[in-house]
N, C-alpha and C positions, 0 to 999 in steps of 0.2 A: 773368248779363252784360246789362248794359243796352247795345242799340245807341248806336254814336257818331251825334250829330248832324249832319248836314252844315252844315256854315259857307258860307253866301252872299258869294261874292267879291269881291262890290260890297256888301255887308250896309249898308245906313242910308245911301247915296249915291243923290241925288236932285239933279235939274237943274230951275229952272222960270225960263225967259226970255222975252219977247216973242214969241209966234209957234213956242216950240220947248220941250219938255221931253224930259228922257232919267230911264230908271227900270229897275233891275233888274227883270227878268220874275221871278216866283215860280219855286221848283225844279221842275223836270219832270222826265218819263218821257220818253226819246228812246232811240230804236232806231235804228243803221243797216240797213237791210232791204236784201239784195240776192235777185232772183230771176228766172228766164227767164217767157216768157209763158202758157207750162203751168201755173205755179205761181199765177198773181194770183189767179183764181176764186176759189180756196180761201183764200187770204189776205184776201180783200177781205170773205168771211163772217166769217172769223176775228175781225175788226177790227169790222166794222160797218161800215166805209166804203169805197168804191170809190178805189180806188188811181188819179191821174192818170197818164193814158198819153201825155201830149205834153209837150213840152219846157215849162219854166219854169211849169210848171202847178201849182196844190195845191188841196186838197181839205179841209174841215174837215166834222165832224159828233159831235155828243156830248163836246164837248172833248178830242178829239182831231183832230189836223191831218199829212196826207202831204205830204210836199214833193216832186217829182220834182226828183233832180240827175243822173240817166242815165238810159240806155235802160232798165237794171237795177238804177236803183238810187234809193231812196227815203230822206228824213230822218222818222222818224214820232214828233211829240210830242205826250206827253198830261199831262194834269193828275197832280200827283204820286197815286200809290196805284190809277192805273187797270188795272195789272196787266197791260202791254201781254207781257211774256214769257211769261207765262202763256196769255194767248188765241194766240198761234202756238207754244207748245210743244204742246199738243193735235194738232197737223199731223202727218201721217205721210203717207209714202208719195210727198210730193212735195218735189224739191231746192231749198234757199233758204237764206239765209243772215241771221241776225236777230242782231247785237249791240249789247250795252246801252251806252249811249254817257251816261247818265244822270249821273255823276260827272264824266264829261270836260266836257261843256259847260255853258254858261251862255246868257243871252240877256240882252238889252239893249230895253227898247223906246223908240222915237224917235217924238215926234207932234207937229207942228204946221204951221203955213204954211213953214216955213224949213226942213224935214225934208228937204225935199232938197238943199237947199243946203248944209247940211251933211255930208249923206253924197256929195256931189258931190266936196267938200274932198277926199276921199281913195278913193272908190270909183269904178273906169273907166266903170262899165255906165250906159248911158241910160237915166235914171231917169223919162222922161217919161212920162205918163200911155198914150200910147199906145204906146209900147215896154217898160214894165213895166207894164200895169194893176192894178187889185186884186185879188188872188190870183196873182199872178206871184211865182215865188221861183227863187234860183239861188244856185252858188255862184261868189265872187267875192271881190276883195281890200277892205280898207279900211286904208290905209297901207299897213304891210308883213305884216297880219295876213290870213290866209285866214277866210272870214266865209260863214255861210250868210245870203243876206236874204231877206226875204218880205214883201211888199205888205200889209197887212193889212186896212186902208182905205186910201182917198185921202191922208191925209196924214199916216199910220199906219205905222210899220214896224217889223219884228223882225228883231232882228241878232243872230243865234247864232255863238257861237263858244267855243275851247277856253278853258278857265278859266284857265288859263297866262297867255291872250293877254287876261283879262277888264281890268285893269287899264290896259292897254296902249289897248285898244280903246274904256273908258270914257272916259280921258285924251283920246284924239285927239277923239273925240265932243264932248268937251266945247270942246275947242282950237276945233273948226271953228265949232261953235254962236256961240261968241262972235264970231265973224267973219261971221256969216251975218248 
């Protein structure tokens, strides 16, 4: 039997305005990772990436990103087919939790000089470069939806949200972009 193909909830959508563009990010593997300090060295080695240890920090390497969400919590995002779960399944003798969120979440890329203005229309976080520099990430809200926001470049952000909120988040950003 053939495996069912995942349909992107924002398939075919794009927005390009002067100073701002919105685009759905390609499908990705995602894990919600919870681990104590004693497990981190083994997890770092299995992932091939040092998990960030300080608030609002992220780390990237080889198509993989680790976003710090709390003292013992990370969102791990990798290119589809990266085999994240398999990398961690081999670890024994340490306590951690890794839950596959690949089908629950999706992401939107917002890019351009007006990206901060559009996000600020519904996100209470201070997005100034001093408070939220490149590499920063945070669990926050946009309008009425919980998101994970990551600053990937000076004028480019990744907005992670649940697939069930993707249409709401997309339309919120489109409306905010038109006013930015």
